[in-house]
Wavefront OBJ file of the C-alpha trace (Angstrom):
o trace
v 0.000 0.000 0.000
v 1.313 3.438 -0.894
v 0.549 6.516 1.151
v 0.421 9.977 -0.392
v 2.447 12.578 1.521
v 1.199 15.972 0.358
v 3.538 17.953 2.634
v 6.664 17.339 0.539
v 10.099 16.370 1.799
v 12.237 17.824 4.577
v 14.823 19.226 2.168
v 12.247 21.388 0.346
v 10.687 22.437 3.654
v 14.029 23.679 5.004
v 14.803 25.549 1.777
v 11.433 27.315 1.760
v 11.113 28.500 5.374
v 12.438 31.774 6.737
v 13.426 30.630 10.223
v 14.136 27.311 11.865
v 14.823 26.915 15.585
v 15.667 24.082 17.982
v 12.029 23.535 18.886
v 11.103 23.024 15.212
v 14.080 20.692 14.732
v 13.139 18.627 17.796
v 9.529 18.241 16.623
v 10.744 16.891 13.284
v 13.706 14.822 14.415
v 12.247 13.129 17.492
v 9.800 10.994 15.468
v 12.545 10.298 12.904
v 14.903 9.090 15.652
v 12.100 7.019 17.188
v 11.412 5.399 13.812
v 15.109 4.643 13.229
v 15.365 3.218 16.755
v 12.400 0.951 16.033
v 13.884 -0.173 12.706
v 17.190 -1.000 14.385
v 15.391 -2.864 17.197
v 13.903 -5.243 14.617
v 17.188 -5.559 12.722
v 16.513 -3.275 9.744
v 19.033 -0.733 8.478
v 17.684 1.961 6.097
v 21.089 2.788 4.485
v 19.863 5.883 2.598
v 18.467 8.200 5.268
v 18.641 11.800 4.029
v 16.508 14.956 3.967
v 14.813 13.911 0.726
v 13.690 10.605 2.288
v 11.863 12.257 5.178
v 8.399 13.323 4.055
v 5.571 15.253 5.686
v 2.169 13.595 5.633
v 0.408 16.912 4.909
v 0.860 20.684 4.889
v 0.513 20.898 8.686
v 4.096 19.527 8.813
v 3.316 17.659 12.044
v 3.617 14.030 10.920
v 6.823 12.798 9.311
v 7.340 9.588 7.359
v 10.561 7.845 6.391
v 10.442 6.672 2.779
v 12.550 4.815 0.195
v 13.524 1.516 1.754
v 14.998 0.301 -1.544
v 18.506 -0.034 -0.067
v 17.420 -1.249 3.366
v 18.524 -4.621 4.668
v 18.072 -6.997 7.552
v 21.125 -7.079 9.809
v 22.271 -7.845 13.336
v 24.506 -6.089 15.850
v 27.270 -8.675 15.421
v 27.202 -8.517 11.620
v 28.854 -5.371 10.206
v 27.558 -3.928 6.948
v 30.130 -4.284 4.175
v 28.334 -2.959 1.091
v 29.032 0.602 -0.024
v 25.489 1.863 -0.604
v 23.587 5.113 -0.330
v 23.729 8.538 -1.918
v 27.415 9.475 -2.513
v 26.997 13.104 -1.389
v 25.657 11.907 1.959
v 28.412 9.396 2.731
v 30.617 10.014 5.742
v 34.081 11.316 4.802
v 35.811 8.310 6.333
v 34.026 5.992 3.896
l 1 2 3 4 5 6 7 8 9 10 11 12 13 14 15 16 17 18 19 20 21 22 23 24 25 26 27 28 29 30 31 32 33 34 35 36 37 38 39 40 41 42 43 44 45 46 47 48 49 50 51 52 53 54 55 56 57 58 59 60 61 62 63 64 65 66 67 68 69 70 71 72 73 74 75 76 77 78 79 80 81 82 83 84 85 86 87 88 89 90 91 92 93 94 95
């Protein structure tokens, strides 16, 4: 099932707003961190988490959704990821 997110992505939202404070950041990032924590607790690694893959459900910008699980994989704590995947511009410098 696909869900339509009419609020656009986080990248476009940040580009188009005049001010952005810690309170706004916390309201967006807390549910993202909770979702990533849940994914990790069930052994799923997203592997392409970026501003463009965080969407707003609607124009109220209150509900965020993580999208694009095309590169995600099942993993465990004792099994390091070895594949070089993701968006090159978002890779950590040490990679």
